[in-house]
C-alpha positions in Angstrom: -39.4 -2.1 -22.6 -36.3 -4.2 -21.8 -35.6 -6.0 -18.6 -32.5 -4.6 -16.7 -32.4 -7.1 -13.8 -29.8 -6.1 -11.2 -28.3 -3.3 -13.4 -31.7 -1.4 -13.2 -30.5 1.1 -10.6 -27.4 1.8 -12.6 -29.1 2.2 -15.9 -31.8 4.3 -14.5 -29.2 6.7 -12.9 -27.1 6.6 -16.1 -30.1 7.5 -18.4 -31.3 10.1 -16.0 -27.8 11.7 -15.9 -27.9 11.8 -19.9 -31.5 12.8 -20.3 -32.6 14.9 -17.3 -35.9 15.5 -18.9 -36.7 11.9 -18.8 -36.6 11.8 -15.1 -39.5 12.0 -12.7 -39.8 15.7 -13.2 -40.8 15.2 -16.8 -43.5 12.5 -15.8 -45.3 13.4 -12.7 -46.8 10.0 -12.3 -43.4 8.1 -12.7 -41.7 6.6 -9.7 -38.9 8.7 -8.1 -35.6 8.0 -9.8 -33.6 4.9 -8.4 -30.2 5.9 -6.8 -27.2 4.1 -8.1 -25.6 1.9 -5.6 -21.8 0.9 -6.1 -21.3 -2.9 -6.2 -20.3 -4.2 -2.7 -16.6 -3.9 -1.9 -14.8 -7.1 -1.0 -13.3 -5.3 1.9 -16.8 -4.6 3.3 -17.8 -8.3 2.9 -18.4 -10.5 5.9 -15.1 -11.3 7.8 -14.2 -14.7 6.2 -14.7 -13.4 2.8 -12.8 -10.2 3.7 -9.9 -12.4 5.1 -9.8 -14.5 2.0 -9.6 -11.4 -0.3 -6.8 -9.8 1.9 -4.9 -13.2 1.9 -5.2 -13.5 -1.9 -3.9 -9.8 -2.4 -1.0 -10.6 -0.1 -0.2 -13.9 -1.8 -0.4 -12.3 -5.4 1.8 -9.3 -4.3 4.3 -11.6 -2.7 4.6 -13.9 -5.8 4.9 -10.9 -8.0 7.4 -9.2 -5.8 9.5 -12.1 -4.8 9.5 -14.0 -8.1 11.6 -11.1 -9.6 9.1 -10.4 -12.4 6.9 -8.0 -10.5 7.2 -5.1 -12.9 9.8 -2.9 -14.7 11.1 -1.4 -11.4 11.6 -4.8 -9.8 15.2 -5.6 -9.4 16.2 -9.0 -10.8 15.8 -11.8 -8.3 19.6 -12.3 -7.9 20.2 -8.7 -6.9 17.9 -8.8 -3.9 19.3 -10.7 -1.0 17.2 -13.0 1.3 18.9 -11.5 4.4 15.9 -11.0 6.9 17.6 -11.1 10.4 16.2 -13.5 13.0 14.1 -11.7 15.5 15.2 -14.1 18.2 18.6 -12.1 18.4 16.7 -8.7 18.6 18.0 -7.5 22.0 21.5 -8.0 20.8 21.2 -6.6 17.2 18.8 -3.9 17.3 20.6 -0.8 16.0 20.2 2.6 17.7 17.5 4.7 16.0 19.3 8.0 17.0 22.9 6.8 16.0 22.3 4.5 13.1 18.7 4.5 11.5 17.8 8.3 11.7 21.1 9.3 9.7 20.2 6.6 7.2 16.7 7.8 6.8 17.8 11.3 6.6 20.3 10.7 3.9 18.6 8.0 1.7 14.8 8.5 2.4 13.9 12.1 3.3 14.6 13.3 -0.2 11.3 12.0 -1.2 9.5 11.3 2.3 9.4 14.8 3.8 6.5 16.9 5.0 4.5 18.5 2.3 5.7 16.3 -0.7 2.6 16.0 -3.0 3.9 12.8 -4.3 4.4 10.8 -1.0 2.0 10.6 1.8 4.7 8.8 3.9 6.8 11.2 6.1 10.0 9.8 7.5 11.3 12.8 9.4 10.3 12.0 12.9 10.5 8.9 15.0 6.7 8.6 15.5 5.9 8.6 11.8 8.8 6.2 11.0 7.3 4.0 13.6 3.8 4.2 12.1 5.2 3.2 8.7 7.4 0.4 10.0 5.6 -2.7 8.5 5.4 -1.2 5.1 9.0 0.0 5.3 10.1 -3.6 6.3 8.3 -5.1 3.4 9.6 -2.5 0.9 13.2 -2.6 2.1 13.2 -6.3 2.4 11.8 -6.6 -1.1 14.5 -4.2 -2.6 11.6 -1.8 -3.6 12.9 1.1 -1.5 14.6 3.2 -2.6 13.1 2.9 -6.1 15.1 3.4 -9.1 16.8 5.7 -10.3 18.0 6.2 -6.7 21.0 4.2 -5.6 20.1 1.1 -3.7 20.9 0.8 0.0 24.4 -0.4 0.8 24.7 -3.8 2.5 25.4 -2.1 5.9 22.5 0.3 5.6 20.2 -2.6 4.5 21.4 -4.8 7.4 20.8 -1.9 10.0 17.4 -1.0 8.8 16.2 -4.6 8.5 17.6 -5.4 12.0 15.9 -2.3 13.4 12.7 -3.0 11.8 12.5 -6.7 12.6 13.2 -5.9 16.2 10.1 -3.6 16.5 11.6 -0.4 15.6 12.8 0.7 19.1 13.2 4.3 20.0 16.7 3.6 21.3 
């Protein structure tokens, strides 16, 4: 009999799945079968470890996305401007959601982000849903990841308006 160590529960469950007759039903004197336990998730780890894991993911994503080599769909670094507005100017620069932002979202985003689309869980047809997705939207728009190819990129005006609105907290104005 070989020693399985910490993999014993996984091996026992795997063997029982392949050979049901070798389980405890076939041998009445055998111990009950061991239940397979998944390895602990880093997200369920104690708080300092979880924070380190999340920080690592954010840094790796930022390096991959901002370095211009994040994948085939990543635009070259030179085509994605570094134009994030300063949040100190927010009361003066926040565009109107109803007059400026909603029409941009309707024209440029709702072709994919509509209710019932099986390929996108993010719906951008109502203010409440847009507000809920504001942080992700800011990251994706600023990183030139939305809209993705082959869609036309946002114009400079659309990009400025969306970024200013998102940086200013996505007000319902």
